[in-house]
N, C-alpha and C positions, 0 to 999 in steps of 0.2 A: 504534643505540640500543635496548637491551632486545630485541634480536633482530628489530627492524623495519627493513626495507630500504627506502631512498628514501622517507622519511616525507613530504616536501613533495608528491611526486607522488601519494601515497596520499590526502592531505588534499584536494588539488584534484580527484582522481577521485571521492572520496566526495561532495564538494559538488556536482559536476556530475551524478552519478547520482541524488542525492536531489532536486535541483531539476527533473529531468525528470519530467513528469507520469506518474504510475503509479497502480495500484489503491489502494495504501495512502493516498497523499496525497489522492486524489480522494474516497475514502471518508471520511476525517477532515473534509474540507471540507464534504461533504454532511451528515455527522452534526452538525457545528457549526451548519450552517444550519437543520437540522430539529429538533434537540433541545437545542441550547445548549452552552455551554462545558463543563459538568460531564460530559455524555455524551461530548463531544469528547475529554476527557482519558481517559475509559474506553477509547475507541478507540485513543488513543496508547499507553496501557499495554499493550493487546493487541498492537499493532504491535511494541513493545519486546520483549515476551515471544516473539513469533514470530521476530523477527530474532535474538534470543539463541539460540533453538533451532536456527535455520539456521546461525548462526555456529559453534555447538558441533558440529553435524553436519559442517560443513566442516572443523573442526579435527580431528575423529575420522576423516576420510578418506572422507566420503560422496561427495565430488566424484569420487574415483577409482572408487568403486563404480558411479556413474552412467555414467562413461566406459566402464568395462569391461562393464557390463550396461545397454545402452540401453533395454531393456524397462522398467527401473525408472523411468528419466526419462520414458518415454512414458506410464506410468501417472500420474505426477505431473502432467504437462502436460495430459493429456486430462481428468483429474478437475478440475484447477485451471481449465482453460478452461471446463468446464461450469458451475462455480460462478460464474465471472465473467459468463458469459452469463446465468445465472439472475438475478444482481443487476441486469444490464443490463435484462432484461425487466421486473423489478419497478419499476425507475426509469421506464421507458417507460410502464408502466401508470399510475404515479403522475402522470406528466406529462400524459397524456391526460385523466385525471380532473380535474386542476387546470385544464386548458385549457377543459374543458366545464362547469366549475362556473358556476352562474348568477351574474349580475352582483351580485345582492343579497347574495351571500356573499363578495364580494371582500375584506372586512375579516377573513375567517377565514384562518388559515394553510393553505398547500397541504397536502393529505393526504400524510402521510409515505410515501415509496416504500419505506423500510426500516421496515416496520410493527412488527417485533419489538423489544421493549425490550431484548433481549439484545445490546446493541451490542458488548460485550466479546467475546462468543462469535463473532459475525459477523466482527469485525475480526481476531480470532486466526486463524480459518480462512482469511480472505483473505490475511493476512500469510504464513502457512505455504505457501500455494499461489501466492504472488506471483511471476510470471515474472521481473520485474526483479530481485527479491532472489535468487531461485534462481540465475539466470544470473550475477548479480554475485558471489555467494559462490563459485560454481564456477570462474569464469574470471578473477576479478580479486582477490578478497580474499586468497586463499592465496599469491599471488605476492609479497606484501610481508613474508612470514615467512622469516627466515634459517633454512634447514634445519640449519645447523651450530650454532645457538644451543642451549645445554643446557637452557633452560627455555622451550619453545615456548608453554606456557600463558600465560606473562607477555606474550609477543609478541601472542598472540591477544587477551588482555585489553586491551592498549593500543589495538590496532586497533578492537576492539569499542567501547571507551569513546569514541573519537573519533567513530565513526559514530553512536553513540547521542546524543551531545551535539549534533551537527549536525542529526540527525533531530528531536530534541526542539525545537530552536529553530525549524526550518521548520514542523513540524506545529502548534506553538503558534500561529504566525502564521496558519496556515490556519484553525484552529478559531475564532479570534477574528474573522477575516475573515468566516467563514461566519455566525457569530452576529450580526455587524453587518449582513451582507447580507440576512438574513431579515427584518429590520425594514423595509428598503427594498423587498423583494419583496412584502411583504404587501399593499401598495397597488398592485402591478403583477403581478396573478396570471398573466396570459398570458406575461409576460416570465419569471416564475419557472418556469412550466411549460416554456417553451422552453429555459431554462437546464438544468433537470433532464433534459430529453430529450437535450441535448447531452452531459451527463455519462454518461447511459445509453449513448449511441452510443460514447462514449470507452471505456466498460467493454467493449462488444462488440469494439472494436478490440483491447483488451488480450487478450480471449479468443482472437481469431484469431491474434494475435502469439504467444501461448503454444502454441496448437495447431501452429503452423508452426516452433516453435523447435527448434534443434539444439544439441548440445554441442560441435560442432566447434571 
């Protein structure tokens, strides 16, 4: 259909890959918890733009370039890993400050680990350097486009639309969940700090995963 091969398998694969914890989803959850729903949707918009760029590059053959020239992928993965590690450290610092906050200040929200108000910019960089998205588009996305179909742009548009719809649904749930959790966490400062530290540790694991990734 429209140059898409095995659509049911693609849909199941997209749902599975989006539901797996990744930098984009954890960032949107954290933004929802720290800044609210409006900022959360800014993060989602950046994720959409980043995914669109990656999908366009995949359609233009960037995957083949990375396979033929591993140094290109190495630059992406090391820079991306460094950025993920940076965000992890910022979250860890925020968690420590929240844990050490005096008891008389427990009714105040935890100090944001993502202190910059430029949520869109941070989310866009994170999306473009997201190891899960990069490897997904290189090894999975292009497999469902029929090379003999005369209008491959249509095929990529169909696949991209499906992915963005599933992503919007899931990320919307996350930012509303984050906005709801912040009210609960405000009276449980140490629990909030521990949760933020856990997300920071998860981001560090994403960095390590990206640093050790291959295109095989």
